[in-house]
Each structure stands twice: as C-alpha cells, then as structure tokens.
MARMAR-790229 format. One line per 8 residues: number of its first residue (from 1); their letters; for each residue x, y, z of C-alpha. Coordinates in Angstrom, 3 decimals. Last residue first. Layout:
<rs>
NUM> a> X Y Z  ...
</rs>
This chain:
<rs>
256> ttglrgsl> 198.443 26.205 251.836  200.465 22.614 251.878  198.540 20.620 254.676  199.763 19.756 257.772  200.700 15.791 256.662  202.724 17.296 254.175  206.000 14.961 254.977  207.756 18.392 255.425
248> kltrvily> 205.160 19.888 257.927  205.168 16.523 260.053  208.534 16.504 260.414  208.748 20.074 261.606  205.617 19.681 263.914  207.663 16.782 265.557  211.063 18.498 265.687  209.440 21.517 267.305
240> avalviwi> 207.433 19.294 269.975  210.878 17.317 270.658  212.737 20.901 270.803  210.351 22.627 273.459  209.966 19.263 275.640  213.895 19.354 275.773  213.664 23.255 276.777  211.342 22.382 279.460
232> avivafeg> 213.489 19.903 280.841  216.685 22.346 280.719  214.669 24.721 282.430  213.524 22.292 285.324  217.161 20.986 285.319  218.632 24.561 285.777  216.062 25.230 288.818  217.006 21.749 290.403
224> rglplaga> 220.742 22.050 289.896  220.619 25.596 291.534  221.136 28.724 289.407  223.777 30.876 290.534  222.959 34.056 292.635  222.457 37.207 291.258  224.259 40.079 292.821  225.599 41.703 289.326
216> agyhewvl> 224.009 40.019 286.533  226.052 37.580 284.469  225.370 34.212 286.124  221.821 34.141 286.998  221.008 36.351 284.493  222.318 33.960 282.029  220.066 31.352 282.965  216.953 33.108 282.551
208> lilvgstw> 218.281 34.552 279.340  218.719 30.778 278.075  215.107 29.886 278.973  213.973 33.281 277.723  215.822 32.565 274.066  214.314 29.381 273.616  211.058 30.532 274.106  211.793 32.767 271.496
200> afptgyek> 213.130 30.624 269.014  210.252 27.905 269.586  207.691 30.239 269.428  208.781 31.690 266.005  209.457 28.248 264.458  206.107 26.460 264.977  204.274 29.688 263.039  203.712 28.710 259.701
192> rlvklwdf> 202.794 25.095 259.475  201.353 25.121 262.679  199.125 28.037 262.385  197.835 26.712 259.027  196.967 23.465 260.943  195.410 25.515 263.426  192.822 27.401 260.825  190.347 29.330 262.408
184> etsrltts> 187.442 30.015 260.317  186.408 33.479 259.975  182.533 34.856 260.922  183.339 34.322 264.882  186.464 35.801 265.447  185.468 38.782 263.237  182.445 39.214 265.118  184.298 38.966 267.908
176> lgrlsplw> 186.794 41.768 266.910  184.211 44.009 266.292  185.933 47.066 267.655  188.952 45.779 269.317  191.076 47.949 266.942  194.419 46.571 266.745  197.492 48.857 267.988  199.870 49.321 264.932
168> rpvrrcyd> 198.536 51.391 261.545  194.617 52.062 262.639  191.903 50.862 260.262  189.400 52.861 258.519  191.686 55.647 256.940  194.141 53.459 255.820  191.806 51.226 253.933  190.256 54.354 252.274
160> aytegfrg> 194.074 55.170 251.149  194.209 51.471 249.814  191.205 51.523 247.805  192.389 54.994 246.547  195.682 53.795 245.173  196.291 50.125 244.987  199.776 49.756 243.624  201.233 53.129 244.560
152> ylyqeeaa> 199.471 53.614 247.975  200.766 49.808 248.709  204.336 50.601 247.948  204.246 53.755 249.826  202.758 51.926 252.719  205.405 49.127 252.270  208.290 51.439 252.626  206.839 53.438 255.409
144> vicvyafv> 205.912 50.213 257.148  209.414 49.022 256.862  210.572 52.477 258.411  208.567 52.238 261.394  209.720 48.605 261.427  213.144 49.434 261.731  212.396 52.527 264.029  210.578 50.219 266.456
136> ffpvvlly> 213.280 48.185 266.442  215.974 50.027 267.152  214.424 51.842 269.778  213.986 48.029 271.506  217.513 47.230 270.741  219.374 50.178 272.064  218.367 51.779 275.041  216.523 49.104 276.450
128> mawgnhvi> 218.365 46.290 275.319  221.587 48.186 276.619  219.908 48.972 279.681  219.911 45.609 280.689  216.517 44.114 281.891  217.192 40.570 280.194  213.533 39.559 280.953  212.403 43.012 279.915
120> algvflll> 214.279 42.842 276.640  212.803 39.574 275.760  209.125 40.926 276.292  209.853 44.317 274.314  211.359 42.134 271.331  208.115 39.799 271.582  205.988 42.835 271.655  207.502 44.487 268.700
112> naaylpnr> 206.818 41.191 266.745  203.018 41.211 267.659  203.056 45.008 266.462  204.733 43.565 262.994  202.372 40.901 262.757  199.365 43.212 263.333  200.391 45.953 260.826  197.342 47.390 259.139
104> shafmgtd> 195.170 46.759 262.356  191.702 45.539 263.128  190.258 44.668 259.722  193.979 43.010 258.876  193.135 40.858 262.246  190.934 38.940 259.204  189.936 40.818 256.403  191.537 43.880 254.846
96> vlsnawvq> 194.525 42.087 252.531  195.275 44.294 249.698  196.266 41.490 246.656  199.663 40.718 245.069  201.983 42.219 247.553  205.486 43.193 247.473  208.339 44.679 249.115  211.824 43.563 248.025
88> rnqggrti> 213.649 40.395 249.440  213.111 39.123 245.999  209.430 39.020 246.388  207.902 39.807 249.707  208.660 37.854 252.695  205.568 39.489 254.460  203.458 36.820 253.559  199.642 36.966 254.287
80> yvlgivlv> 197.370 35.349 256.666  193.770 35.447 257.390  192.512 33.861 260.474  195.070 31.531 262.168  198.145 33.430 260.860  196.793 36.935 262.333  195.374 35.099 265.471  198.316 33.281 266.252
72> rlseglla> 200.505 36.537 266.014  198.493 38.352 268.321  198.824 35.172 270.733  202.626 35.294 270.251  202.678 39.061 271.042  200.187 38.730 274.196  203.180 35.778 275.084  206.058 37.937 274.964
64> vgigiadv> 204.257 40.423 277.244  203.675 37.686 279.502  207.129 36.288 279.004  208.314 40.042 280.346  206.050 40.433 283.272  207.107 37.172 284.491  210.888 37.820 283.882  209.690 41.074 286.249
56> lhdtavsg> 208.516 38.913 288.929  211.479 36.534 288.942  213.378 39.697 289.608  211.541 40.549 292.406  211.894 37.488 294.232  215.875 37.563 292.898  216.776 40.390 294.592  218.526 44.222 293.680
48> gslrprtg> 215.088 45.602 292.399  215.281 44.206 289.183  218.804 42.233 288.581  220.267 43.558 285.307  221.642 41.264 282.489  225.102 42.177 281.452  226.091 42.933 277.632  227.190 40.626 274.977
40> favtllli> 224.440 38.001 275.487  221.557 40.088 274.966  223.397 42.870 272.561  224.930 40.147 270.354  221.784 37.914 270.271  219.750 40.809 269.550  221.799 42.716 266.725  222.548 39.094 264.988
32> pfladrvr> 218.450 38.130 265.044  217.711 41.346 263.582  220.579 41.863 261.041  219.885 38.477 258.885  216.412 37.972 258.312  216.161 42.139 258.090  218.557 42.593 255.412  216.201 43.304 252.534
24> yvlhgira> 213.797 44.897 254.349  216.137 47.375 256.076  216.932 48.514 252.865  213.290 49.044 251.599  212.719 50.623 255.115  215.718 52.973 254.943  214.282 54.693 251.576  210.380 54.180 252.599
16> aaqralaa> 211.849 56.399 256.341  213.196 58.887 253.967  210.495 59.148 251.732  207.793 59.894 255.196  210.456 62.151 256.056  210.316 64.176 252.824  206.348 64.066 253.056  206.438 65.479 256.617
8> kgrrrarm> 208.789 68.433 255.595  206.520 68.833 252.952  203.074 68.741 254.626  204.888 71.203 257.333  205.894 73.649 254.740  202.200 73.647 253.301  200.838 74.080 256.619  203.074 77.013 257.182
</rs>
C-alpha cells in the first residue's frame, strides 16, 4: 500500500513538473494577462454592503500586498537569485541557501502569492477568489515541482539535505535575526532589481480603488477630492519609478 502511494505521489510530482516547465516559459505574459482580464473583466464586490466596510477590506488587502513586497525586498536585499532561468528554461549555476533562502526555499514565490492575494482582496470579486488565486497557487506549485526536479538532478544529496532543513514555502523565523545581522543589506540592489514590481502592483491597487466605485453594485462614484488624491499618489509613484529607472540605466545604482 505504501509503495503504491509513493508511486502515485511520484507520478503526481512528475505531472506537476511537466506543467511547471510549460508555465515557466510563458509566465511573464500569462500571469499579467490573466490577472488584468479577471480584475477588470469582472465586477468587484462591495464588502459588507457599505463603503466604510469596503475601505477596511481594501486596507487589509493592501496590508497583505505590502507584506509580500516586504518579503521580496528582504530576499533581494540580502541574497538574491535570478528566477528568470536561461532561455526561459529552469536553470541555476549554484545552490543558494543563505539570506532568506536559509528560511524558505521559495521566498520570492511566497511573496508573489501574497501580492496576488492582496490584489484579490482589494477587488473582492468572486472571480478573483475562485479563479485567480487558485490558478496562481497551482501555477507556483507546478513551477516549484519543475525547479525541484531540476535541482535534485543537478545538486543531488546537497539539495536533498537543503530540503530537509528548510521549509518549501512559509519562511521559518528561527535564526532570522541572526541572518539579518550577519548579512549586509544592499539597498542599491533592491532599487535596481525591484523598482518595477512595487510600481506595477500599487498602480493596480489605485486603479482597482477607482474601478470598485464604478463597477461594484451599490458603490458610490468617487468624489473629485478622492479621485484627485488617487491621481496625485500615482503621479508620485510614476515619477519615482522614472527616476530610479533613469539612475539604473545610467549605471549610478551599480551593475551587479
């Protein structure tokens, strides 16, 4: 019976890995297309039937997204590994097990899921909960299966030992303070690598805040003052994005 279960589990992992390799190749186009299509192709939902309650839920969603962004910043500022692979294929030239990777084997993917969940909460439509969030969970589970298959093949027992020590998803807090003290945090690297992600998801949140006032049943249209505040915040974010991008392209933020 145990042998049969192990055999079924192995077949499931192989199937997930095959799907993961496919999703890995197309994720840069597939993920934003799916998210935008569902977010703006379906109606958001007013939480609790009142604007006040909905604003509280929006704040929770933004908080979840900020938690995801904070985790991304920690990962990149301490010890960053490129998840882009090579020629859109899973690839790694070394096994990184320091920085946040000493606490989670997939901290960037966990952070990305928090970002998607945060956006889903702000939208609060059933399609986001029933389609988008489950899809991204499934996609990342399959991508991780593909990466684990590759890493087991490349690093063997070294990777197996790493898997035994470090959880796959949720970061372990054990020894985190030691990691933060012992590893120099590189803010310039965070700016170089990460400036586009916060601009993208915060822009999405601002657009959703406008969309829910017009697309959700029972919502009141935005007042001029509220709309002006949202536009002003986006302009500040856009200017910051352009400044950082200009500095990066000029080489003033470093190159490594």
